[in-house]
C-alpha positions in Angstrom: 34.9 110.6 149.6 32.6 110.3 152.6 29.8 107.8 152.8 27.4 108.9 150.1 24.5 107.0 151.7 25.0 108.8 155.0 25.2 112.2 153.3 21.9 111.6 151.6 20.4 109.9 154.6 19.3 106.7 152.8 20.1 103.0 153.3 22.4 101.1 151.1 19.5 99.2 149.6 17.7 102.5 148.7 15.9 102.5 145.3 16.7 105.1 142.7 13.5 106.9 143.5 14.3 107.0 147.2 17.7 108.5 146.4 16.2 111.2 144.1 13.6 112.0 146.7 16.2 112.3 149.5 18.4 114.5 147.3 15.6 116.9 146.4 14.4 117.2 150.0 17.9 118.1 151.2 18.8 120.2 148.2 15.8 122.5 148.9 17.1 123.2 152.3 20.8 123.6 151.4 20.5 125.3 147.9 22.9 128.3 147.7 20.0 130.6 146.8 18.5 129.9 150.2 21.7 129.5 152.4 24.6 131.8 153.0 27.2 130.3 155.3 30.2 128.6 153.9 29.4 125.5 155.8 25.9 125.2 154.2 27.3 125.9 150.7 29.9 123.2 151.2 27.3 120.8 152.5 25.3 121.4 149.3 28.3 120.6 147.1 28.9 117.5 149.1 25.2 116.5 148.8 25.3 117.0 145.0 28.5 115.0 144.6 27.0 112.1 146.6 23.8 112.2 144.5 25.8 112.1 141.3 27.6 109.0 142.5 24.5 107.1 143.7 22.1 108.2 140.9 24.3 106.4 138.3 24.2 102.6 138.3 27.8 102.2 137.3 29.3 104.8 139.7 27.1 103.5 142.5 28.4 100.0 141.9 32.0 101.2 142.0 31.4 103.1 145.2 29.7 100.1 146.8 32.7 98.0 145.9 35.1 100.5 147.4 33.0 100.7 150.6 33.0 96.9 150.9 36.8 96.7 150.8 37.1 99.5 153.3 34.8 97.9 155.7 36.0 94.3 155.3 39.7 94.5 154.5 40.8 97.6 156.4 41.2 99.5 153.2 43.9 102.2 153.6 43.1 105.4 151.7 46.6 106.7 152.1 48.0 103.7 150.2 45.2 103.1 147.7 43.6 105.5 145.2 40.0 106.3 146.2 37.2 106.4 143.7 37.5 109.5 141.5 34.1 110.2 140.1 35.3 113.0 137.8 38.2 110.9 136.3 35.8 108.0 135.8 33.4 110.2 133.8 36.2 111.6 131.8 37.5 108.1 130.9 34.1 106.9 129.8 33.7 109.7 127.2 30.1 108.9 126.2 27.5 111.6 125.9 25.8 110.8 129.2 29.2 110.9 131.1 30.2 114.2 129.4 26.9 115.8 130.3 27.3 114.7 133.9 31.0 115.9 133.9 29.8 119.3 132.7 27.4 119.5 135.6 30.0 118.1 138.0 32.6 120.8 137.0 30.0 123.5 137.1 29.3 122.7 140.8 32.9 122.2 141.8 34.6 125.5 140.9 35.6 124.2 137.4 33.4 126.6 135.5 35.9 127.2 132.7 36.2 123.4 132.1 32.4 123.1 132.2 31.9 125.8 129.6 34.7 124.5 127.3 33.5 121.0 127.4 29.9 122.1 126.7 31.0 124.0 123.6 33.2 121.1 122.5 30.3 118.6 122.8 28.0 120.9 120.8 30.6 121.2 118.1 31.7 117.6 117.9 28.7 115.5 118.9 25.7 115.7 116.6 22.5 115.9 118.6 24.2 116.3 122.0 21.6 117.7 124.5 22.2 118.2 128.2 18.4 117.8 128.8 18.5 114.2 127.7 20.5 113.0 130.8 18.8 114.9 133.6 15.4 115.3 135.1 13.5 118.4 133.9 14.1 120.1 137.3 17.8 119.5 137.2 18.2 120.5 133.6 16.4 123.8 134.1 18.2 124.7 137.2 21.7 123.9 136.0 20.9 125.0 132.4 20.2 128.5 133.8 23.5 128.4 135.8 25.5 127.3 132.7 23.8 130.0 130.6 25.1 132.6 133.1 28.6 131.1 132.9 28.4 131.2 129.0 27.5 134.9 129.1 30.3 135.7 131.5 32.7 134.2 129.0 31.1 136.0 126.0 29.8 132.7 124.5 26.6 134.4 123.5 25.3 132.1 120.8 25.6 129.0 123.0 24.0 131.0 125.8 21.1 131.9 123.5 20.5 128.3 122.5 20.6 127.0 126.1 18.3 129.6 127.6 15.8 129.0 124.8 15.8 125.3 125.7 15.2 126.1 129.4 12.3 128.5 128.7 10.6 126.2 126.2 10.8 123.3 128.7 9.3 125.5 131.3 6.3 126.2 129.1 5.4 122.5 129.1 6.3 121.9 132.8 5.9 125.3 134.7 8.9 124.6 137.0 10.2 128.2 137.6 6.7 129.6 138.3 7.1 133.2 139.4 10.9 133.0 138.7 10.2 132.5 135.0 9.9 136.3 134.5 13.5 136.7 135.7 14.6 133.9 133.3 12.8 135.7 130.4 14.4 139.0 131.3 17.8 137.3 131.2 16.9 135.9 127.8 15.8 139.3 126.5 19.1 140.8 127.6 21.0 138.1 125.7 19.0 138.3 122.5 18.8 142.1 122.5 22.3 143.1 123.6 24.7 140.2 123.0 23.9 138.9 119.6 24.1 141.6 116.9 27.8 142.1 115.8 28.9 139.7 118.6 28.3 136.6 116.4 28.1 136.1 112.6 24.9 137.3 110.9 24.1 133.6 110.1 24.3 132.6 113.8 22.5 135.8 114.8 19.6 134.9 112.5 19.4 131.5 114.0 19.4 132.9 117.5 16.6 135.5 116.8 14.5 132.8 115.1 14.7 130.8 118.3 13.8 134.0 120.3 10.6 134.3 118.2 9.7 130.8 119.4 9.8 131.9 123.0 6.8 134.3 122.5 8.2 136.8 124.9 6.0 139.7 123.7 4.8 141.5 120.5 7.3 144.3 121.2 10.1 141.8 121.7 9.2 139.9 118.5 9.0 143.2 116.5 12.5 144.0 117.8 13.9 140.6 116.8 12.3 140.9 113.3 13.9 144.3 112.8 17.3 142.9 113.6 16.7 139.9 111.3 15.8 142.3 108.5 19.0 144.2 109.0 21.0 141.0 109.0 19.4 139.8 105.8 20.2 143.1 104.2 23.8 142.7 105.2 23.8 139.2 103.7 22.3 140.5 100.4 18.8 138.9 100.8 16.6 142.0 100.4 13.5 139.9 99.7 13.6 138.1 103.1 14.7 141.3 104.7 11.5 143.1 103.5 9.3 140.2 104.8 10.8 140.5 108.2 10.6 144.3 108.3 6.9 144.3 107.2 6.1 141.7 109.9 7.9 143.8 112.4 5.9 146.9 111.5 2.7 144.9 111.7 3.5 143.6 115.2 4.5 147.1 116.4 1.4 148.7 114.9 
């Protein structure tokens, strides 16, 4: 790995805040949505990898140690294994490391591994949340990207849960600003086209209940309630089905 400090343009004594500030400033200029050349995209990946190393106290300490040996003892990379950030995260195995590994894989052409690990963590770790380990900006950006990857792999329920978290966080933070309408449209597509008959009725009901929390529109809510009524009918709960259907009619009226 190249010198992470030089990539970010900070000194070796830089504080965590200085590292975050430097990353955000450079990321805005190199983000794939704004750049197009292969060199710029590669520079963004390199920048993100450097930030991941330096933003974590333990990985930064390991990187500093490796740099020290290289500079003072003629460290030969060909004969010694260099620091492998991904393997280090994998070996740790805690929730924070797994969340950062999901992000690392997502940004390094390992989308299949990122999606598989995200699903595994949700199924095996009670209370696992990606949002716990990242800034709100990072979680919303990369949460949206991960949602897209989940949809591509037909993991619709997980996509519905994640996009709901992203939108609800935006309501309290207003990060996406004008772009939030595109995020909402993507959410509508998932809830309206990728839930019914794609997941079990029990999971579908949970997804549509989450959709109602997003307050997309009266028309959208009426649609979700109609779908919930149909699902409850299929599950043999006609009483709850009627409640949902009546509320759907009220909203549509």
